[in-house]
Backbone bond lengths (Angstrom), bond angles and torsions (degrees), N, CA, C in turn:
res aa  C-N    CA-C-N  psi(-1)  N-CA   C-N-CA  omega(-1)  CA-C   N-CA-C  phi
1 X - - - 1.451 - - 1.536 109.03 -
2 X 1.281 116.58 132.38 1.472 120.60 -173.42 1.540 112.86 -77.48
3 X 1.310 117.82 -24.17 1.464 120.67 -177.10 1.520 108.94 -127.48
4 X 1.322 116.10 92.50 1.456 119.73 179.10 1.533 109.56 -96.51
5 X 1.305 115.44 178.00 1.468 120.60 -176.18 1.517 111.72 -62.11
6 X 1.324 116.87 -35.86 1.481 119.72 -178.90 1.534 110.68 -66.96
7 X 1.310 117.17 -39.44 1.477 119.92 179.21 1.542 110.37 -67.04
8 X 1.330 116.39 -41.96 1.469 119.61 176.64 1.512 110.83 -60.16
9 X 1.331 115.77 -44.52 1.465 119.98 -179.96 1.530 111.09 -60.86
10 X 1.331 116.35 -39.45 1.457 120.18 177.87 1.529 111.57 -63.88
11 X 1.317 117.82 -42.19 1.463 121.97 178.40 1.520 110.17 -63.41
12 X 1.343 116.69 -44.20 1.456 119.74 -178.70 1.526 112.11 -67.73
13 X 1.328 117.24 -33.77 1.464 119.95 177.54 1.524 109.77 -67.47
14 X 1.318 117.36 -40.22 1.455 120.83 -174.51 1.527 111.76 -74.93
15 X 1.321 118.26 -42.01 1.452 120.60 -172.21 1.520 114.43 -107.90
16 X 1.336 118.65 -18.29 1.445 121.10 -179.81 1.512 111.07 -87.70
17 X 1.311 117.14 -178.26 1.448 121.99 179.04 1.516 109.53 -77.62
18 X 1.323 118.34 -30.56 1.455 124.03 175.93 1.520 108.64 -149.69
19 X 1.318 117.11 177.99 1.468 118.23 -179.14 1.518 113.28 -73.74
20 X 1.330 118.32 -13.84 1.458 120.58 176.99 1.518 110.64 -101.68
21 X 1.310 118.62 3.19 1.460 122.19 -179.48 1.527 109.70 -83.01
22 X 1.337 114.84 93.49 1.459 119.29 -178.25 1.530 111.83 -102.55
23 X 1.310 117.89 -5.32 1.460 119.76 -172.72 1.504 114.70 -105.52
24 X 1.319 118.92 -11.89 1.449 119.14 -178.12 1.517 110.56 -67.17
25 X 1.300 116.30 153.33 1.469 120.97 -177.54 1.519 110.78 -61.53
26 X 1.320 117.84 -39.18 1.464 120.15 -179.10 1.519 111.17 -63.45
27 X 1.320 117.25 -43.73 1.472 121.65 -179.61 1.534 110.04 -63.64
28 X 1.315 117.27 -43.60 1.463 120.65 -179.82 1.536 111.22 -66.39
29 X 1.326 116.98 -40.62 1.454 120.86 179.54 1.530 109.87 -64.33
30 X 1.326 116.97 -40.53 1.465 120.33 179.23 1.527 110.07 -66.15
31 X 1.310 118.17 -41.12 1.468 121.35 178.42 1.535 110.69 -64.48
32 X 1.318 116.28 -44.80 1.466 120.17 178.12 1.527 110.68 -61.20
33 X 1.339 116.57 -39.73 1.469 120.52 -179.54 1.520 111.04 -64.53
34 X 1.333 116.58 -38.88 1.453 120.02 177.55 1.541 110.78 -64.54
35 X 1.313 115.35 -44.41 1.470 119.76 179.13 1.524 111.24 -65.12
36 X 1.344 116.98 -39.05 1.457 121.01 179.53 1.513 110.62 -63.19
37 X 1.321 116.75 -42.58 1.477 118.39 -179.97 1.518 111.47 -66.32
38 X 1.328 116.97 -35.93 1.473 120.40 177.12 1.527 110.63 -65.94
39 X 1.322 117.69 -45.54 1.460 120.17 -179.51 1.524 111.51 -67.41
40 X 1.318 117.52 -32.93 1.464 120.14 177.40 1.525 110.72 -63.59
41 X 1.335 115.81 -42.45 1.469 119.13 178.14 1.527 110.96 -65.38
42 X 1.314 116.89 -37.57 1.475 121.15 177.23 1.520 110.77 -61.87
43 X 1.317 115.96 -43.26 1.466 119.94 -176.96 1.525 112.61 -72.67
44 X 1.308 118.35 -19.62 1.464 120.59 175.48 1.521 109.44 -68.07
45 X 1.328 117.25 -32.43 1.466 121.83 178.06 1.521 112.80 -86.51
46 X 1.331 116.64 -36.78 1.470 122.68 -174.61 1.523 109.17 -118.15
47 X 1.314 116.13 80.90 1.469 121.80 -172.95 1.520 113.36 -66.71
48 X 1.305 117.59 -26.70 1.472 120.47 -176.88 1.510 114.25 -96.71
49 X 1.298 117.42 13.27 1.472 121.81 177.68 1.540 108.47 -81.86
50 X 1.310 114.64 84.17 1.460 119.72 -172.52 1.519 112.95 -71.58
51 X 1.327 117.25 -28.95 1.470 120.95 177.95 1.528 110.36 -64.06
52 X 1.298 115.35 -44.24 1.473 120.28 178.70 1.540 109.89 -67.60
53 X 1.305 116.60 -37.55 1.474 119.27 178.53 1.531 110.48 -62.55
54 X 1.326 116.04 -38.89 1.456 119.88 179.06 1.540 109.92 -67.54
55 X 1.331 115.65 -41.80 1.451 119.96 178.56 1.534 111.27 -62.76
56 X 1.309 115.41 -38.35 1.462 120.17 177.13 1.523 111.35 -62.87
57 X 1.318 115.99 -44.20 1.464 120.28 178.74 1.522 111.34 -61.38
58 X 1.341 116.74 -40.57 1.452 120.49 179.11 1.539 111.72 -66.50
59 X 1.346 115.57 -39.27 1.466 118.88 178.72 1.516 112.00 -65.86
60 X 1.334 116.17 -40.69 1.470 120.04 178.06 1.527 109.63 -61.80
61 X 1.325 116.83 -39.68 1.463 120.54 178.11 1.506 111.89 -65.37
62 X 1.330 118.39 -41.36 1.471 121.50 177.63 1.520 110.90 -63.45
63 X 1.347 116.13 -42.26 1.461 119.46 179.76 1.522 110.08 -65.16
64 X 1.332 116.72 -40.97 1.456 120.99 179.03 1.535 110.90 -62.05
65 X 1.336 116.66 -41.66 1.453 120.64 178.81 1.529 111.03 -63.11
66 X 1.312 117.67 -41.73 1.467 121.07 177.76 1.521 110.83 -66.33
67 X 1.318 117.70 -39.35 1.461 121.37 177.87 1.526 109.98 -64.79
68 X 1.316 117.65 -41.65 1.470 120.01 177.65 1.518 110.61 -63.70
69 X 1.329 116.93 -41.14 1.474 121.86 177.69 1.535 109.70 -58.76
70 X 1.322 114.54 -49.20 1.457 119.73 -178.15 1.530 111.49 -64.57
71 X 1.317 116.34 -37.22 1.469 121.00 178.87 1.513 110.84 -63.49
72 X 1.340 116.91 -39.62 1.466 121.83 179.99 1.532 111.61 -71.90
73 X 1.334 117.62 -35.79 1.459 121.38 -175.83 1.532 113.12 -83.14
74 X 1.322 116.30 -48.00 1.455 119.79 -173.87 1.531 108.71 -150.14
75 X 1.315 116.68 100.08 1.463 121.97 -174.13 1.528 112.03 -65.06
76 X 1.325 118.32 -30.43 1.456 120.31 179.88 1.517 111.85 -68.91
77 X 1.336 116.71 -42.39 1.475 119.98 175.80 1.510 110.57 -63.28
78 X 1.339 117.15 -38.33 1.458 121.34 177.59 1.497 111.09 -61.03
79 X 1.340 116.33 -49.23 1.466 119.77 -179.01 1.534 111.76 -62.99
80 X 1.320 115.81 -36.17 1.468 119.95 -178.62 1.528 110.72 -67.12
81 X 1.327 117.85 -43.86 1.474 120.09 -177.19 1.540 110.19 -72.03
82 X 1.317 117.72 -36.64 1.467 120.34 178.31 1.540 109.58 -64.61
83 X 1.306 116.69 -40.69 1.471 120.66 179.17 1.522 110.45 -69.65
84 X 1.325 117.62 -41.74 1.491 121.73 -177.86 1.530 111.21 -65.19
85 X 1.323 116.96 -37.51 1.458 120.61 -177.83 1.515 112.74 -91.63
86 X 1.321 116.96 -12.09 1.463 120.27 179.04 1.530 111.54 72.38
87 X 1.316 116.91 36.62 1.466 120.47 179.51 1.511 110.81 -85.87
88 X 1.299 115.57 152.21 1.456 120.31 175.64 1.519 108.79 -80.86
89 X 1.324 115.83 159.27 1.453 126.69 176.49 1.459 114.50 100.30
């Protein structure tokens, strides 16, 4: 399994307020980014996996919605997470 509990915990420790902080926008964006990168690598090998392609599109939309929310609420937190994850925009 590509995303086990230990990997999630590591992501939440790095980007969340604490290791149990699973609900903050930054933690969710970081988790979505990890999943998006994994699905992107999968689709490079399996080009006709349309179900995964749809899931990837939905995940990108969810991440974009969270980024827009964060941008509206606190621009400094938005800039910090975009820089930390190396996202465009």
